[in-house]
N, C-alpha and C positions, 0 to 999 in steps of 0.2 A: 213460866210461873207455876203451872200445874206440877211439874216434876221437881221444882226447886223447893217446894214446901216440905220441910223435914220434921216439923214439930207441930203439926196442926190437927192431930187426931181429935183433941178435945174441942178445938175450934169448930171442926167440921161437924161434930155431933151436938154442938150447943145451938140453942135457938138464937138466930140472929135477931137483933132489935127490930129489924124490918120484916121478919118472917110473916107476921100477922097481916102485912099489907099485900101479900101475894094475890089474894082474892080481889083486892081493889085494883091492883096493877093490871092483871091479866083478864079483867072483865071490862077494861076501858081501852078503846082503840088508841087514843092519843098516848096514853101511858105505855101501852104495849109497843106501839110504833117506836117509842124511845128506846125500848130494849132491843129492837131490831138494829137501830143505829149503834147500839153497844156491840153487837156482833161485828159490824163492818168497821167499827173503830179499831178492832184488833188488826185490820189490814194496815192501818196507818201508823202503828207503833214503829219506832225508829228502826229496829232490826227485823221487822216482820216483812210483809209483802213490800213495804215502802223501800227499805234500804238493803235487804239481803235476798229475799226470794226472787222478786221480779228482776233485779239487776243481774242475777247469777244463774237462774235456771234456763236452760235451753240451748246454750252454745257449749261445744262445737258440734256442727252437723255438716252435711254436704253443701249447705247453702249459707250458713252463718258461722262466724268464728270470732273469738276474742282477738283484738287487734294488737295485743302485746304478747310476745313469746318470752317467757322468763321462767324456766323450770325451777321449781323450789319456791317460787313466789306463791303466796296463798291465793291470790286472785287468778293468776295464770293456771295454776294446777286445778282449780275448780272446773275450768272450761275443758282442760285437756285430759279428763278422766283420771286424774292423779290426786284427787282430793283425799287427804288423810284425816284421821279422827281428831287431830289437834289443829285443824285448819284455822288460820288466823282470822278469817272473815266469818266463819260459820260456827266455830266452837265457842258459843256464847251462852251464858245463862239466860239472856233475853234475846236469843236468836230466833230464827223463823220456826223451828220445830216446836218449842214450848209456846210461842205466841200464837201459832196456828191452833194449838190445843186450847189456848185461852179463848179463842173465837168459838171453838167447838163447845167448850163448857158453857159459854154464854148462850149459844144456840140451844143446848140441851135444856137449860133453865127456861128459856122462852117456850120451847116445845112442850115441856111438862106443864108449865103454867097455863098455856092456852088449852091444852087437853083437859085440864081440870076445871078451869074457870072461864074459858073463852066463849062457850056456847057456839062453837064453830059449825055445828050441824045446822043451826038456824040463822046465824049471822054471817053473811058472805064477806063482810069487811074483816071480821076476825079470822075467818077461814083464809082470806088472802094472807094475813100476817103469818098464820101457821104454815101455809105453803111457801112463803118467803123464807122463813126460818129453816124449814126442811131443805129448801134448795140451796141456801147459803151453806148449810152444814155439809151437804153433798158436794158442793164445789170445793170446800176446804179439804175434805177427805180425798177428793180426786187429786188435788194438788199434792197432798201428803204422799199418797201412794205413787204418784208420778215421779216424785223426787226421791223417796226413800224405799219404795216397795212395801214390805210388810211393816206395819206399825200397830200400836195398841188401838183396839176398837173400843171407843167410849161413846155409848149412845144413851147414857143416863147421867145425871149430875153426880158429882163426886161425894163420897162419904169417906170416913176414916178407913173403912174396910176396902175401898176401891182405889185409893189415891195412887198406890204403887201397883203397876200392872205390866206384864210382859207384852211383847209383840204378839199380835194375832195374825192369822192368815189374811192376806188382803182379800181373799175370796169372801170371807165373812163380811168385810166392809163393803165390797162391791154389792153383794146381795142386799144388804141393808139400805145402802143409799139408792140403789135402783128401786127398791120397794118404796122408799121415802118419796122419790120422784113420781112414782106411780100414784101415790096419795096426793102429792102436792099439785100435780099438773091440773086436775079438775078445779082446784081452788083458785088458780091464777088466771086473770083475764089476759086476752091477747094484747100486743103492743098497741097503745093508743086508746084502749077502751075505758080506762079510768085515769084519774089524775096521777096515781102512783105509777101505773104502767105506761104512761106517756113520757116517763123519764127513764133514761138509760142507766141511771144509778140505782134503780129499783128493779126487782125481779119481775119478769113477765112469763107468760105461758110458752112462747116460742123459745126463749132462752132455756127454760127448764126442759123442753123437749129436745133441744140441741144438746144440752148437758147429758141427758139420758143417753143419747146416741154416742157422744164422746166416751162416756163410761162404758157402754156396751162394747164399743170397738176395742177399748183398752183391756177390759176384763176378759174378753174372749180371744185376745191376741197373744202374741209371743212376749215373753219377758224373762229375765233372769229370776229363777225361783228356787228356793231351797226345796228339798223333798218335803212332802206334806207333813210329816211327823217330825221335822227337824228345824222348824222355824225358831230362831233365837238360840241355836246351838253352835253357831260358827260355821254352819254348812256353806260350802262354796257355791252350791246351787248350780243350775244349768239352765240354758235358754230353752224354754218349752212353753206350751200352752197349758192352761189349767186342766186339772183332772175332774173338776166339779161339773157334773152333768147339767146343773142349772145355769152354768155360765158359758155353755158352748154356743157357737155361732148360730146353730140351728134353732136354739131357744131364744137368744137375745136379738138377733137381727130382724126377725119379723116384727117384733114390738117396736124396735128402734125405727124401722122404716115406716111403720104406722104413724109414729109421732112426727117424723120428718115430713111425711106427706100432709099431715094436718098443719104443720108449720108453713108449708109451701104457699106462697102468696100472701101470708099474713105480715110479711115485711118485704123489702125489695132492695135490689142492688141500686145504689145511687148512680146516676147516668155516667158521670165522669170520674175515673179513678183518681186523678190528681186532685180534683176538687174535694173528693171525699176526704183525702188525707190532709188537705189544707184545713178542712173543717174540724178534723180531729185536733189539730194543733191550735186551732183558733177557738176551741171550746164550743163549736157549733154542732157537735154530735150528741147533744144531751137530750134530744127529743126522740122518743120511740114511737113508732106507728107504722101503718101499712106501707108507707112510701119511704121509710127510713131503713138504713142498713145496719146500724149499730144496735145490738141486742142487749148488751150489758157492758158496763165499764167498772173498773175499780173506783169506788166513790171517794177518791182523795179530795180534800178541801183545796181551797185556792192556793194555799202555801204549803202543800204536802206532795210527796212523791218524787222519785228520782228517775223518771222515765226519759225525758229529753236530756236531762243532766247526764244520763248514761249513754243514750243511744242516738241522739241527734247528730247531724253533720258536725264534724269537729270544728270548733270555733274558739278563737280568742279575740274576736272583734269587739271594739269598743261599743258599737251600737247593736251588735248581734247578741253577744253573750256577756255584755257589761264589762268587757275587758278581761275576763277570766277564762282560763282554758277549760272548756266543758264539751261533753259529747264525744262521740267517736270511740268509746271503749270497745265496741264490737261493730261488725259490719258484714256485708255480704262477702262470701268467699269470692276471690277475684274472677273466677270463671263464670259466676252466675250471670253476669251481664251478657255473656255470649250465648246463653241458653234461650233467650227470648227470640221469638220469631220476628222477622222484619215487620215493623209497624205496630208491635205490641206496646200499647200505651203504658204498661206497667213497668217497663224496663227503666226508663229514665227517672221515674218516681222512686223506684225501689233501690237502684244501684247508682250511687253518686261517687265520682272519683275526683272531687275537689274539696278544698277546705277553706275556712275563713281565717285570714290573717289579722294581726292586731290593728292594722289600719283600715279594716273593713273591706279589704280587697280579697279576691278569691284567686286560687291558683290550683293547677292539677296537684293531686296528693301523692302520686306515685302508684305504680301498678300494684303494689302490695297492700295499699291502704284504701279500702272502699268504705263508704258510709251508707247508712239507711236514709234515703231521701224521704221516706215517709215521715220522718221526725226532723223538724227544722225550727230552730229558734226564730228565724226570720219570719216564720208563718204565725208566730204567737202574737197576734194583734190585740185580741181582747184582753189578754193578760200577759204582757211582755215579761220575758225572763229578766230577773234583776241580779243574777249572779250568785245567789246563795246556794245552799245545799238541796233545795227543793224547788220544783218548777210548777206544780199544780196540774200538770197534764194527767188526765184520767185514762190510763191504759185500757185499750179495748180487749175485753175478755172473749167476746164472740161477736161475729158479724154474720149477716145473712149469707155471704158467700160460703161460709162453712156449712151452713144448712144444706146448700145446694150440692156441694162436693161430697159431703157425707151421704146424702141421699143417692148420688150417683154411684158411690162405692158400694153401698149396701145393696142397692137395686141390682147392680151388676153381679155381685156375688150370689144373690138369691135367684135372679131371673135372667141373667145375661145382659148384653149391652143395649138391646133395643129400647127398653124403657129408661135406661140410665142416660141416654144421649141428651135428653132435653135439659137435664140439670147441668151437665158440664158445658153444653152449648151456650147456656145463658151466661155463665161466667166468662167463657171465651169470647162471646160476642161483645161484651163491654170492652174487653182488652184489645181485640183485633178487628172488630166489625162483624156484622151479621153474615156477610157472604163468606168471609174467611172462616168463621166459626162453623158454618154449615158444611163447608168443604172439609174442615178438620174432622168433625164427628162422623161424616160419611165414611171415612176410612177406618173407623173403629168397629170392625165387624165381628170380632171375637172377644170372648171374656178376657183373655190375656192382653189383647191390645187395649181394651178399655181400662183394665187394671193398671197397666203401665202408663197410660195417658193420665189417669187420675193421680198417680204417684208424682208424675212430672208437673201436673197442673197445680197441685197443692204447693209444690216448691215455688213456682212462679207467682202464685197468688199471695202466699202467706210469708214470703221471705221477710225476716225482721219482726215477725209476730210470735216466734218461738213456739210454734206448734210442731215443728219438724222433728225434734228429738223424740217426742212421744210417738209420733207417726212411724219413724224408722224402727223404733223398738218393737212396736206391735206388729209391724210387717216382717220382722226378723231381717232387717236390712241395714242395721246400724253400722257394723264393721264393713260390710260390702260397699255401702255408699261412701263411707269415709275413705276407704282405700281407693275407690274410684275417683273421689275428689282430689286426693293427693296426686294420683297419676295424671289427672286432668290439669292440675296446676303446673306440674313439671312440664307437661306438653305445651302449655301456654308460654311458659318462660323460655322454652327451647324452640318455639314456633314450629312445632311438629303436630302430627295428627290433625285434629279439627282446626288447628291454628296455622297450618302450613302456608296458607295463602296470605297471611299478614306480614307486613314488612317490619313490624316492631316499632314503627313511628306513629305518632298521633298528631292531629291538628286540633286546635281548640280556639273557640271564639266566645266572647262575652255576650250574654243576652242583652237586649236593648235596655232593660232596667238594671243591669249589672248585679242581679241577684242570683245568677247561676251562670254556668258556662257549658257550652256544648262541646263534647269531646268525640272526635271521630278516630277510630282505629283504622289506619290506612292499609289497604292491600298493597302487595308488592307492585311497585311501579306506579302507584296512585299518587297524584300530586295533592297538596293541601288546597282546599277550595279557597277562592278569593275571600280575603278578609279574615282568614284563619291563620293563627301562628303555628309554626311547625316545631315539634320536638322530636329529634331523631333518636332512635334506640330507646324509646320510652319503656318498652317491654324487656329488652334484652341487654342494654348497655351495662347494667350493674351486675349481671350474671348472678354470682352467689354472694354478693356484698350484703352484709346485714343492714346497711342503711336503707335498703328498699323495702324491708319487711317481707321479702319474697325469696329468701334464701332457702337452701335445701332443708336445714334443720327446722326452720320455721314451718315449712310445708309439711314435713313428716311429723312435726310436733302437734298437728291437729289432734292427735291423741298420743300419749306417752306410754312407754313400756318401762317397767322397773321390776326386775326379778326380785321377788320378796315373798314373804308368807309361805315358806316351804318351797320356794322355787316357782310358785305360781305367778306368771307374768301378768302385770296389769295390762288391760286392753279395754277398749270401749264396751265390750260385752260384759266382761267380768265386773266392771265398775260403772255400769250404766246408771246405777243409783248412788246417791250420796251415802256415806256412812252415818250411823248414829254417832254423834260427836261426844267427846270425852265428858264434857260438862253434863250433858243429858244422861249419859250412863251413870255418872257419879250420883246425880240427884234422883235417879230412879231407884236408889238403894239396891243396885245390882240386878234389878228385874229386867231391864232392857239391854239386850246384847246384840252385837253385830253378827251378820252373816256375810256372804260374798267375799270372804278372804280378808276383810278388814280386821284391824286389831281390836281386842277387847281388853278392858282394864283388869 
C-alpha cells in the first residue's frame, strides 16, 4: 500500500479530518491500545504474514523442504532458490513486502503519537504501549531483512517528500531497531507480571530480549551483501560480514548475552515436548508466565491464518480436515528422522511419515514424503478445523528454548563452552532425560565442539519452525549444509554410509487410539515385531521413480541452478534473499531496484 500510492502528495500534506484527535488518542490507554492492534492487523491481511510470508519463508534447508518438486512453478521455485521477480505467488500489489511496510507505517504513527502525547516518562502503562510498538516494528524489520536483505529504512511517518525512497543498507536498520529494543526493554514487564504480558499475543520483556539477540546474531553474521556503496545498483554482492564497527560480534554479543541472562528463568521449558505442541494446536499456549514456554505468537483471530492449512500432517480425512486435502505442503527432509539420538522424544513429534486418507484411516506416506508432527488437525480440539482457507492457529514466533540455545551460542563464542553447557543441557534434558543430557554436554570440551553441537541441536529442536534458513545464512553454512543434505539423502536411498545397516524394509502398527502409527526402519536381518505389518523395500524399491518423491532430480532440486544474468548461476548463496518483485519496483517510481543478480525493470 505504501509503494502503490502514486497520486497522494496532496493527500499526505493535507490535514486529515481526525488529525486534531491525535492528542486525545495517544493520551488515552484504551484508544492507544487499539492502534497497537492496528499494527498487528497488518499481519492478518490476505497476502501478508497470513497467506504469503509465513507459508513461504524458510524452506528449503538441510532439515525442511517443500514437498512438491516442479521447476518453473511459482510455489516450488520460491523454496528452491529460483524465485524470479514476476513470481506468481509474491509479485503482488498487496503482497507481503508492501503490507509489512503498512504495519511499519502504523507503528511509526503510534510511536510518534506516544512520544508527543503519551506521557510515557511518568505513565508506565503508556510506556508499555510504546515499548510494544517499538518491539513490533523491530520484529517486522527483522523479517523484512531476513527475506529481502537491504530494504528502505522508514522510521518516521510518511509525507509527500518521503513516500518514494530507495533501499538503505540493512546496517542502518539493524542499528535503529537494536537501539529501539534497548529503549523498549525497560518499558516491558516480564511474562505474567501484568494482564497484557500474561498473554502470548502481546509483547513482553523476555520476547524483546530474545528478539534483540536474534537481530544481533543476524546483524553480525554472514550474509550476501552488495558493496557498501553499491546498494540498489544491481550489484551481485558477496557473502561476507558487515564492515560496520558498531555491528561486530565483539560489540553486540556482550549486550545480547546480558539480555539473555536476564531472560533466563523468567519463562521455562514445559516438561513434555509432545504436550507442548498438542497445546499449541489446541490453543492452550496463550498464557505467558514464568512456567510457560511460548513467548510470542502471531495474533491471528479464530478464523485467520494458514499455518496448519499449510504445514500440518497431510490429510483429506472427513473428520480430520473436513474431507478436503490440506496440510503437508512442506515437511522434514527425509534424513532428519535418523539424526535424533535413541530415545529423543522430539523425533516422533517432529518427523511423521504417515498421512490421513479420506476414510479417516492412516497409512505410511512413502520415504520421500514426511510431515511436521508438531502441527496436526487432529489435535485441534478447542477450535476444530472446518476445511476453509484459514485455521486460526497462532504460529509461535519465539519460545523459551530459543532463549536457551542463543545464550549457549553467544556464551560459547565469548567465553568458551564451560558456561554454555547449562543452557544446552536444559534443552537436551527435556528431549533425552537428565542423565543422557549430562553425558552429552560432558563431551563438549572445546569451543568448536560446543559450536557444532549447538548447530545440530537447533536443527533437532526447531525443525518445522523455520528458524534454520536464517541460522545457516548467518553461520555461512547454507550451501555447505544443503549439499550435505543432498548427499545424505542419496545415501539413504542407496542404503550406504550411515544407512548401510538398514534393510530398506519397515514395520508399522497402529496406535491404540488409531490416531497415529509407529514406523520402525528395520535393520538388515531384523524381523518385524509381533503385531506390526511389514513393507519390504520401503526405502529402495522405487529407486529413481518419481512416484516416491525421492528421485534424484527431486533430491538435487533442493536448490536449483539456472545459468542466467550474464552467466551467473543461481545457487542458494546468490539467491538466499527474495528479489524485489516487479509490482513493487513499478510502484516505487523506479526508486527501489534489485541487487544479487536479479532482474530490474
